[in-house]
C-alpha atoms as one frame of an Amber mdcrd trajectory, in Angstrom:
protein
  10.813  30.802 -80.483   7.364  32.321 -80.418   5.360  33.873 -77.595   1.633
  34.248 -77.322   0.776  37.078 -74.962  -2.865  36.094 -74.674  -2.189  32.570
 -73.402   1.301  33.291 -72.060   2.610  30.379 -74.052   6.111  30.019 -75.433
   6.602  27.902 -78.529  10.017  26.494 -79.382  10.667  25.400 -82.959  13.564
  22.965 -83.011  15.740  22.123 -85.935  14.527  19.222 -87.999  15.935  15.835
 -87.154  16.696  14.990 -90.760  18.525  18.172 -91.782  21.513  17.885 -94.005
  23.493  20.600 -92.179  24.373  18.209 -89.348  25.793  15.566 -91.628  27.306
  12.649 -89.796  26.628  14.314 -86.435  22.899  14.383 -87.025  22.255  11.446
 -84.703  24.075  12.996 -81.764  22.463  16.342 -82.330  19.065  14.741 -82.638
  19.400  13.239 -79.161  20.585  16.502 -77.650  17.825  18.571 -79.213  15.204
  16.020 -78.165  16.524  16.078 -74.597  16.482  19.872 -74.611  12.906  19.970
 -75.883  11.741  17.313 -73.455  13.385  19.126 -70.496  11.756  22.461 -71.299
   8.398  21.560 -72.820   5.172  20.630 -71.185   3.715  19.659 -74.575   5.966
  18.011 -77.101   4.579  18.262 -80.641   5.806  15.660 -83.125   5.109  16.314
 -86.831   4.487  13.118 -88.872   3.457  12.796 -92.471   0.318  10.740 -92.635
   1.676   8.548 -95.419   4.767   7.706 -93.229   2.799   6.100 -90.416   3.916
   2.528 -90.041   7.468   3.255 -91.219  10.425   3.162 -88.804  12.529   6.135
 -89.791  10.022   8.202 -91.681   7.581   8.205 -88.756  10.337   9.274 -86.304
   9.927   6.131 -84.200  13.653   6.117 -83.396  13.355   9.710 -82.213  10.433
   8.675 -80.062  12.504   5.918 -78.552  15.181   8.472 -77.583  12.514  10.698
 -76.098  11.129   7.867 -74.011  14.562   6.880 -72.705  15.475  10.459 -71.863
  12.141  10.960 -70.167  12.841   8.022 -67.874  16.151   9.608 -66.922  14.597
  12.988 -66.209  11.716  11.432 -64.292  14.038   9.539 -61.945  16.080  12.710
 -61.240  12.882  14.661 -60.608  11.602  12.108 -58.121  14.867  12.234 -56.173
  14.529  15.980 -55.763  13.214  17.401 -52.514  10.790  19.444 -54.598   9.098
  16.269 -55.956   8.529  17.948 -59.309   5.658  16.292 -61.235   7.241  15.261
 -64.530   4.640  14.196 -67.031   4.704  15.205 -70.675   1.975  15.412 -73.288
   3.001  13.934 -76.645   0.965  15.603 -79.325   1.271  13.959 -82.711   0.419
  16.320 -85.581  -0.600  14.248 -88.593   0.235  16.353 -91.611  -1.502  16.154
 -94.977  -4.276  13.964 -93.688  -6.608  13.053 -96.553  -8.845  10.055 -96.127
  -7.538   7.498 -93.602  -9.664   7.404 -90.474  -7.970   9.306 -87.615  -8.921
   6.615 -85.157  -7.120   3.983 -87.198  -4.009   6.127 -87.420  -4.195   6.890
 -83.709  -4.384   3.193 -82.884  -1.386   2.373 -85.040   0.775   5.144 -83.512
  -0.320   4.313 -79.996   0.652   0.667 -80.425   3.968   1.648 -81.910   4.751
   4.006 -79.004   3.783   1.392 -76.416   6.036  -1.150 -78.110   8.861   1.362
 -77.955   8.155   1.920 -74.247   8.289  -1.737 -73.509  11.496  -2.135 -75.439
  13.582   0.540 -73.705  15.770  -0.106 -70.633  14.138   1.015 -67.421  15.264
   0.894 -63.751  13.952  -1.793 -61.473  11.351   0.439 -59.869   9.899   1.162
 -63.357   9.932  -2.351 -64.796   6.173  -2.818 -64.573   5.247   0.762 -65.333
   3.009   1.636 -68.272   3.299   4.427 -70.780   0.269   6.319 -69.532   1.941
   6.974 -66.169   4.485   9.235 -67.820   2.969  10.375 -71.090  -0.396  11.516
 -72.341  -0.834  10.854 -76.052  -2.921  13.138 -78.135  -3.377  13.142 -81.908
  -4.401  16.029 -84.128  -4.619  16.033 -87.944  -4.127  18.863 -90.392  -5.317
  18.778 -94.037  -2.944  19.343 -96.889  -1.928  22.972 -96.874  -1.648  23.335
-100.589  -4.531  21.155-101.695  -6.936  22.207 -99.034  -5.672  25.527 -97.716
  -8.939  26.708 -96.228  -9.428  23.545 -94.212  -5.771  23.675 -93.120  -6.135
  27.214 -91.798  -9.370  26.325 -90.070  -7.831  23.300 -88.329  -4.759  25.341
 -87.354  -6.997  28.058 -85.897  -8.898  25.491 -83.877  -5.661  24.046 -82.487
  -4.482  27.569 -81.637  -7.720  28.244 -79.798  -7.273  25.091 -77.754  -3.779
  26.159 -76.732  -4.978  29.590 -75.730  -7.858  28.165 -73.760  -5.586  25.714
 -71.969  -7.379  22.680 -73.271  -4.064  20.977 -74.071  -2.666  21.739 -70.560
  -4.371  19.975 -67.731  -3.594  22.182 -64.711  -0.199  21.547 -63.042   0.216
  18.023 -64.358   2.710  19.129 -66.980   3.989  22.278 -65.257   7.803  22.460
 -65.192   7.606  25.317 -62.666   9.880  27.590 -64.632   9.005  31.272 -64.503
   9.038  33.322 -67.653  11.822  35.630 -66.496  13.900  32.594 -65.622  13.321
  30.707 -68.853  16.329  32.075 -70.663  18.685  31.332 -67.778  17.097  27.949
 -67.233  17.274  26.980 -70.901  20.852  28.161 -71.218  21.924  26.123 -68.215
  20.190  23.000 -69.597  21.696  23.369 -73.026  25.226  23.893 -71.591  24.815
  20.767 -69.530  23.588  18.755 -72.526  26.328  20.020 -74.833  29.032  19.166
 -72.272  27.676  15.600 -72.224  26.910  15.771 -68.527  24.034  14.008 -66.914
  21.063  16.324 -66.954  19.417  16.895 -63.586  16.423  19.165 -64.056  15.857
  19.827 -60.324  19.467  20.910 -60.049  18.994  23.217 -63.008  15.920  24.753
 -61.464  17.714  25.022 -58.164  20.595  26.747 -59.878  18.199  29.266 -61.359
  16.626  29.809 -57.961  20.041  30.315 -56.435  20.894  32.987 -58.986  17.589
  34.755 -58.512  17.843  34.574 -54.726  21.362  35.970 -54.837  20.142  38.848
 -56.938  17.302  39.482 -54.509  19.697  39.323 -51.581  21.994  41.907 -53.185
  19.050  44.190 -53.844  17.912  43.933 -50.227  21.440  44.631 -48.997  21.697
  47.741 -51.149  18.325  48.948 -49.915  19.274  48.554 -46.240  22.849  49.823
 -46.602  21.920  53.424 -45.857  19.998  52.520 -42.705  22.822  50.313 -41.463
  25.370  53.044 -42.124  23.314  55.583 -40.205  22.969  53.139 -37.344  26.721
  52.536 -37.245  27.442  56.283 -37.175  25.080  56.899 -34.279  26.578  57.756
 -30.908  27.085  54.772 -28.606  25.224  53.475 -26.739  22.405  53.369 -29.285
  18.904  53.785 -27.994  16.606  50.748 -28.553  19.246  48.947 -30.595  17.505
  45.614 -30.149  14.183  46.889 -31.506  15.804  48.663 -34.428  17.867  45.580
 -35.237  14.722  43.438 -35.160  12.959  45.866 -37.487  15.844  45.797 -39.946
  15.983  42.005 -39.898  12.223  41.692 -40.409  12.304  44.272 -43.186  15.113
  42.439 -44.970  13.296  39.097 -44.783  10.042  40.615 -46.016  11.726  42.282
 -48.970  13.594  39.102 -49.837  10.493  36.933 -49.719   8.608  39.351 -51.921
  11.331  39.074 -54.535  11.610  35.272 -54.378   8.034  34.077 -54.165   8.332
  31.961 -57.359  11.630  30.289 -56.495  12.216  26.860 -55.068  11.272  27.019
 -51.409  14.315  25.166 -50.138  16.604  27.540 -52.012  14.635  30.525 -50.791
  14.907  29.381 -47.188  18.594  28.675 -47.543  19.324  32.033 -49.144  17.094
  33.812 -46.666  19.088  32.266 -43.869  22.283  33.376 -45.618  20.939  36.909
 -45.931  19.901  36.893 -42.280  23.339  35.624 -41.305  25.075  38.403 -43.266
  22.799  41.031 -41.786  23.129  39.568 -38.302  26.915  39.824 -38.564  26.601
  43.568 -39.100  24.025  43.885 -36.345  26.068  41.649 -34.079  29.060  43.941
 -34.564  26.873  46.878 -33.581  25.626  44.972 -30.560  29.193  43.988 -29.671
  30.246  47.634 -29.749  27.172  48.475 -27.707  28.074  45.801 -25.149  31.678
  47.012 -24.983  30.600  50.608 -24.423  28.012  49.756 -21.778  30.351  47.317
 -20.009  33.147  49.890 -19.772  30.729  52.556 -18.546  29.224  50.333 -15.846
  32.629  49.027 -14.795  33.866  52.610 -14.438  30.824  53.553 -12.358  31.319
  50.605 -10.017  35.046  51.390  -9.677  34.260  54.993  -8.760  31.727  53.761
  -6.218  34.272  51.358  -4.736  36.955  54.068  -4.643  34.543  56.326  -2.766
  33.815  53.517  -0.308  37.516  52.936   0.254  38.167  56.589   1.125  35.665
  56.877   3.978  36.829  56.482   7.560  34.803  53.307   8.134  34.568  51.639
   4.697  33.200  48.426   6.175  29.928  50.072   7.201  27.178  48.496   5.038
  29.846  47.523   2.489  28.004  44.386   1.391  24.682  46.186   0.925  26.252
  48.991  -1.090  28.238  46.669  -3.348  25.196  44.464  -3.979  23.203  47.539
  -4.907  25.970  48.756  -7.228  26.106  45.326  -8.858  22.330  45.291  -9.309
  22.321  48.734 -10.932  25.143  47.759 -13.297  23.327  44.556 -14.306  20.060
  46.437 -14.868  21.782  49.030 -17.032  23.451  46.323 -19.074  20.144  44.536
 -19.588  18.449  47.804 -20.543  20.956  48.710 -23.231  21.899  45.238 -24.443
  18.957  43.005 -25.370  18.705  40.164 -27.848  16.811  41.447 -30.924  13.779
  39.444 -31.967  14.522  37.340 -34.993  18.266  37.197 -34.248  18.482  34.414
 -31.673  22.143  33.727 -32.476  23.029  36.866 -30.513  21.726  35.402 -27.275
  24.704  33.159 -26.600  27.230  35.936 -27.164  25.178  38.354 -25.088  24.990
  35.919 -22.192  28.729  35.412 -22.403  29.429  39.172 -22.378  27.048  39.698
 -19.479  28.772  36.940 -17.551  32.155  38.542 -18.345  30.923  41.912 -17.070
  29.627  40.375 -13.854  32.909  38.539 -13.456  34.883  41.777 -13.887  32.594
  43.563 -11.441  32.958  40.753  -8.910  36.734  40.944  -9.370  36.777  44.691
  -8.692  34.494  44.275  -5.687  36.648  41.454  -4.376  39.803  43.579  -4.675
  38.144  46.408  -2.757  36.726  43.899  -0.284  40.222  42.610   0.453  41.457
  46.171   0.954  38.568  46.866   3.328  39.239  43.583   5.140  42.862  44.653
   5.626  41.688  48.004   7.004  39.331  46.141   9.315  42.175  43.968  10.509
  44.313  47.047  11.157  41.457  48.741  13.027  40.786  45.627  15.123  44.496
  45.238  15.875  44.706  48.914  16.822  41.765  48.553  19.219  43.344  45.420
  20.662  46.638  47.274  21.136  44.905  50.135  22.909  43.187  47.752  25.307
  46.433  45.878  25.931  48.381  49.100  26.511  45.717  50.342  28.904  44.863
  47.128  30.738  47.388  44.351  30.193  50.724  46.177  30.135  50.188  47.961
  33.477  49.300  44.656  35.095  52.572  43.147  33.936  54.743  46.226  34.248
  53.594  47.273  37.725  52.765  43.977  39.312  55.387  41.469  38.282  54.661
  38.563  40.538  53.399  35.035  40.364  49.861  36.194  39.685  50.654  38.733
  36.966  50.169  36.306  34.090  46.799  35.243  35.486  45.717  38.854  35.784
  47.054  39.573  32.307  45.179  36.550  31.000  41.888  37.908  32.340  42.499
  41.244  30.658  43.543  39.397  27.511  40.222  37.568  27.414  38.430  40.892
  27.565  40.628  42.344  24.797  40.210  39.250  22.664  36.421  39.238  23.123
  36.328  42.891  22.054  38.404  42.031  18.963  36.051  39.160  18.081  33.000
  41.401  18.451  34.598  44.026  16.238  35.524  41.388  13.674  31.950  40.101
  13.520  30.529  43.609  13.316  32.918  44.796  10.584  33.210  41.664   8.495
  29.803  40.034   8.995  26.584  40.450   7.060  26.107  44.026   8.313  29.589
  45.010   7.205  31.858  43.567   4.546  29.592  40.541   4.139  32.029  37.650
   4.361  30.700  34.118   4.458  30.891  32.196   7.701  33.955  30.200   6.667
  35.728  33.335   5.436  34.761  35.214   8.585  36.073  32.398  10.741  39.315
  32.377   8.774  39.741  36.147   9.207  38.950  35.910  12.929  41.681  33.308
  13.338  44.066  35.460  11.325  43.259  38.583  13.366  43.592  36.658  16.628
  46.988  35.351  15.527  48.080  38.878  14.575  46.933  40.228  17.954  48.716
  37.470  19.852  51.845  37.912  17.765  51.845  41.630  18.515  51.123  40.957
  22.192  53.961  38.478  22.615  56.346  40.745  20.721  55.474  43.724  22.935
  55.645  41.646  26.095  59.108  40.459  25.104  60.013  44.074  24.418  58.514
  45.120  27.763  60.460  42.459  29.635  63.619  43.418  27.774  65.075  40.049
  26.890  68.131  38.732  28.697  69.170  42.050  30.233  65.595  42.900  31.164
  65.064  39.612  32.964  68.351  40.064  34.862  67.464  43.640  35.780  64.028
  42.641  37.028  65.464  39.713  38.987  67.894  42.088  40.693  65.082  44.539
  41.362  63.041  41.765  42.873  65.955  40.619  45.040  66.669  44.155  46.201
  62.983  44.727  46.856  62.829  41.701  49.136  66.314  41.904  50.710  67.284
  45.577  50.898  63.820  46.978  51.654  61.286  46.042  54.273  57.556  45.427
  53.823  56.866  49.161  53.984  59.283  49.880  51.175  61.813  51.602  53.438
  65.513  50.749  53.239  66.281  47.900  55.604  68.543  48.691  58.582  70.052
  45.475  59.781  69.550  44.930  63.477  71.620  42.486  65.475  68.649  40.181
  65.908  67.619  40.125  62.180  67.733  36.681  60.505  69.705  37.687  57.423
  69.953  34.134  56.102  66.204  33.585  56.094  65.550  36.952  54.486  68.328
  36.324  51.988  66.960  32.897  51.067  63.453  34.331  50.634  64.759  37.202
  48.478  66.882  34.886  46.416  63.957  32.536  45.909  61.681  35.450  44.963
  64.229  36.677  42.422  64.633  33.156  41.049  60.877  32.764  40.788  60.749
  36.100  39.013  63.283  34.792  36.522  61.262  31.627  35.981  58.114  33.683
  35.457  59.719  36.156  33.059  61.639  33.513  31.131  58.376  32.222  29.614
  55.348  34.357  28.755  52.454  32.075  29.637  48.923  33.153  28.696  47.093
  29.886  29.187  44.803  29.075  26.274  46.466  31.749  24.139  49.807  29.963
  24.236  53.254  30.732  25.581  56.621  31.940  24.303  60.139  31.856  25.743
  61.887  35.136  26.461  65.135  33.366  27.365  66.001  29.716  26.991  66.934
  27.355  29.811  70.677  27.824  29.415  70.322  31.594  29.527  68.075  31.312
  32.578  70.738  29.274  34.395  73.319  31.919  33.552  70.979  34.622  34.863
  70.524  32.777  38.153  74.274  32.270  38.520  74.897  35.950  37.926  72.150
  36.809  40.406  73.727  34.496  42.990  77.059  36.286  42.552  75.517  39.715
  43.061  73.371  38.440  45.920  76.427  37.029  47.687  77.971  40.496  47.743
  74.743  41.919  49.170  74.715  39.176  51.802  78.270  39.937  52.888  77.481
  43.653  53.092  74.417  42.877  55.190  76.471  40.671  57.493  79.053  43.392
  57.888  76.386  45.993  58.605  74.799  43.681  61.176  78.178  43.097  62.832
  78.753  46.805  62.991  75.340  47.270  64.510  76.004  44.479  67.001  79.405
  45.931  67.967  77.980  49.389  68.446  75.309  48.025  70.718  77.481  45.714
  73.022  80.848  47.569  73.426  81.304  48.669  77.161  82.527  52.066  78.158
  85.834  50.770  79.343  86.438  49.268  75.872  85.661  52.611  74.309  88.072
  54.307  76.707  90.656  51.645  76.040  90.397  52.123  72.289  90.470  55.894
  72.770  93.586  55.768  74.935  95.551  53.016  73.219  94.156  53.064  69.723
  92.320  50.334  67.921  95.320  48.178  67.015  96.903  48.450  70.490  93.551
  47.769  72.159  93.074  44.783  69.907  96.551  43.524  70.853  95.764  43.983
  74.551  92.462  42.157  74.219  94.172  39.281  72.502  96.723  38.927  75.444
  95.056  38.415  78.834  98.314  39.122  80.741  98.394  42.624  79.393  94.816
  43.034  80.520  95.683  42.075  84.103  98.756  44.324  83.978  96.607  47.163
  82.677  94.034  46.557  85.416  96.752  46.538  88.084  98.154  49.786  86.744
  94.666  51.269  86.702  94.098  50.233  90.326  97.434  51.788  91.380  96.686
  54.993  89.513  93.225  55.137  91.019  94.677  54.554  94.524  97.244  57.259
  93.920  94.425  59.565  92.850  92.556  58.833  96.038  95.552  59.733  98.250
  96.269  62.774  96.053  99.647  61.591  94.963  99.331  63.456  91.727  99.254
  66.758  93.529 102.448  65.884  95.296 104.110  65.075  91.991 102.615  67.901
  89.905 103.965  70.881  91.891 107.656  69.878  91.806 107.319  68.787  88.211
 105.874  72.145  87.216 108.601  73.998  89.025 111.215  71.819  87.410 109.817
  72.204  83.872 109.275  76.006  84.067 112.854  77.079  83.060 112.884  74.578
  80.287 109.583  75.760  78.983 110.847  79.348  79.074 113.948  78.441  77.121
 111.856  76.464  74.601 109.549  79.424  74.164 112.464  81.766  73.442 113.994
  79.329  71.013 110.713  79.053  69.176 110.307  82.792  68.911 113.854  83.094
  67.654 113.262  80.344  65.135 110.081  81.972  63.903 111.848  85.299  63.522
 114.689  83.724  61.625 112.224  82.020  59.293 110.522  85.340  58.524 113.895
  87.004  57.804 114.870  84.085  55.638 111.676  84.400  53.611 112.263  88.101
  53.051 115.802  87.412  51.920 114.585  84.791  49.451 112.031  87.122  47.865
 114.562  89.972  47.556 117.609  88.092  46.280 118.165  86.404  42.941 117.415
  82.819  42.283 121.082  81.822  41.999 121.902  82.935  45.526 118.703  81.975
  47.219 120.200  78.939  48.888 122.867  80.759  50.932 120.637  82.363  53.643
 118.827  79.167  53.963 122.041  77.314  54.669 123.121  79.948  57.207 119.773
  79.804  58.896 119.865  76.055  58.892 123.366  76.144  60.306 122.286  78.739
  62.848 119.330  76.669  63.719 121.505  73.656  64.105 123.838  75.625  66.412
 120.910  76.856  68.436 119.505  73.380  68.530 122.781  71.897  69.693 123.179
  74.561  72.379 119.612  73.987  73.478 120.323  70.316  73.721 123.327  70.987
  75.864 121.335  73.286  78.096 118.566  70.684  78.429 121.057  68.037  79.324
 122.573  70.256  81.990 119.176  71.142  83.359 118.260  67.436  83.478 121.335
  66.754  85.464 120.497  69.552  87.933 116.926  68.376  88.255 117.979  64.790
  88.832 120.418  65.914  91.498 117.729  67.952  93.224 115.411  64.954  93.129
 118.042  62.897  94.755 118.499  65.501  97.435 114.775  65.693  98.005
């Protein structure tokens, strides 16, 4: 191999085709070396002895035939390449030891021979009608005999050298194989390895392989150059300022450096390798951007959570809740967009960035929704509390103090006011000026709050009424209020003329109506609930009837007493006073005794008028005086004996305490018997005196 620095021309000197070193393998080697030369060379120089022109083997016509066939193969492969490499070769025949034959005659003979060879070789269909000149340029140059005419030989050689240096033999890019000097060794080695391994030679593939190697080398060099900058960027504190701009600068710098190093390579390979380099670099930058996104997302999510926690701790968290959360969401989105932008020249990051931004917004919406639900629950509690206060202040007193047929109507009016207040509060707290619920959500919450209020109301009304016992107690109170008390609220005193039955029926009906009213809480459009069922209500009415019957009997008895006290005559009072109630009753039941009593009364009254009692009283007093005197003495004696007996009992022992008592009793019995005898004797004397009188 020779190299001319002035013309930048490389000359390859191949082994002769007729060398003895190859032996029986000369033919195979000849084809391989010819293919190698044809693949690399833009100008193929064929040395022919002038005297061998017209001969088959001596003039290398068989070698030319191989060259033509191989050229067809290489040309077809080149045309299939995306590079569309122009593959035309100049065949320069060097006629050695030219003496006297005209050069034109020799040129004509060789040209005809080469054309015949071209026509004789196998060609593809698309090249059937092609001519030699489309693929080869023939040029002939003669050199005198070196030994016989050395000066002329050197002169002709110098002239040929000058033509090569001037580029006269190379017509622009027609023959250019587009192989750079620094790639020639790699390119030639690859071609020779392919030829030796008996593989089909594809020159575009060989050139592409060289370009791949060179592009890989350039890519590694660029990566090493940017490694320090990437490392510094990775070590920087997150979030990184202007990461998108710095990433774009790195990507642009890498592409610029790569293109500068691969300007002479196949463009398709360069673009492919540049894309590979950009992909590798974008993976590193994407990781940085992913870390940036993660850091910013966590920071913004934390800020929003702190904001929501602060909102939840205030006394009225629903105040401007929607406006504050929208503002917090806007700030978080703006911060994310400020720190996380798609770098120019790295469009593949855009999809991932959009996804991460959507994930952040989704997480923020989730946090806001959780807090919103908590605030909604607080709103519901506040609305229910306000409703309860209104009910306790307005509705409960109406029911508790005025239980009558109109109490539910009055309670219903107060309920409408309480419910309207709850609806207004719900709209104010949960509407656009508050939590910011949509109309359907707001309507759903209003229904839910209304149901909670009604549920609490019915539960408290049932508690206020008191269930079975409460209904019974209130029915009794109602009965007593109507039956035992008058319209002024004073206890009723039953007069003889009072219509107890009518009052009783009215009281019983009022108590029954009270039971019917309390058995079912009826609030019109807001619904109704049973406090006691029908069976229990019947039992309550039966029990009320039993208690009312007792009250009715007592009232009847009191009225009878009042009637008796009003109509009893004086004589009946005297009669009862004299005879006693039972005896008077017996007398009243027997009319004969009444007439006998009246007759006796008339006689006594007549005797009183004629002063019969004075006539009887004087003798009776005189007669009873001795007896009274004796009775008085006996009593004094008996009292004295009792006192002595008591003293004896207290002074004596317990064992003998009975003896004085017995003596006294015996003495008393003696005295009593003697007194009886005396009274009997006195009676006899009195009776005798009466007879005498």
